[in-house]
C-alpha positions, -999 to 999 in steps of 0.1 A, spaced: -260 -543 332 -256 -517 303 -251 -545 271 -277 -570 286 -303 -541 283 -287 -530 251 -294 -568 240 -327 -569 257 -338 -533 236 -321 -549 204 -342 -582 204 -374 -561 217 -367 -540 178 -365 -574 163 -384 -596 167 -416 -587 155 -395 -585 119 -383 -617 125 -418 -630 130 -428 -612 98 -403 -631 79 -413 -665 88 -444 -674 69 -440 -702 49 -441 -676 12 -409 -675 -10 -387 -647 10 -379 -626 -24 -411 -617 -29 -415 -586 6 -453 -586 -1 -471 -596 30 -500 -615 14 -514 -610 -23 -537 -581 -13 -569 -574 -28 -580 -538 -20 -607 -539 5 -590 -541 33 -607 -545 63 -584 -531 88 -586 -494 103 -544 -488 93 -538 -456 72 -522 -450 41 -479 -452 50 -493 -469 83 -463 -492 95 -481 -529 92 -473 -570 87 -503 -581 69 -524 -571 44 -559 -573 68 -544 -546 93 -548 -521 63 -577 -501 49 -563 -506 14 -558 -544 18 -520 -539 8 -491 -541 29 -462 -545 16 -425 -531 16 -414 -537 -27 -419 -503 -34 -408 -486 -6 -364 -491 -4 -364 -466 25 -391 -481 47 -378 -499 77 -408 -522 76 -440 -525 56 -464 -504 50 -502 -498 36 -506 -488 5 -527 -491 -32 -516 -499 -61 -516 -475 -91 -502 -459 -125 -494 -438 -147 -529 -447 -169 -544 -456 -137 -543 -436 -110 -557 -441 -77 -576 -412 -64 -568 -428 -30 -531 -417 -32 -525 -380 -27 -494 -378 -43 -494 -397 -70 -480 -430 -81 -441 -438 -78 -424 -457 -107 -427 -491 -87 -467 -489 -91 -477 -478 -58 -486 -446 -42 -453 -420 -40 -444 -413 -2 -434 -374 2 -400 -375 9 
């Protein structure tokens, strides 16, 4: 019975990740969609997300966040064009830097 509960828990945790990966896009591209920037959603910076439309930033990605287990809401930026909405500045991959 304990094994069955653990299996159900594992499936419950993995199902959203599997569903997010079932799109028709290139599996090598970890960005959920192309992400404009005007959002429309209400998730804040660095909140877990599954689609750009969920984020205030309009960008949901895991591309630049190696330690993040899921895609997160973020903004694009770079050293020559700092985004004032990135409180810690930009990381080397061109997205808001997360605090360690």
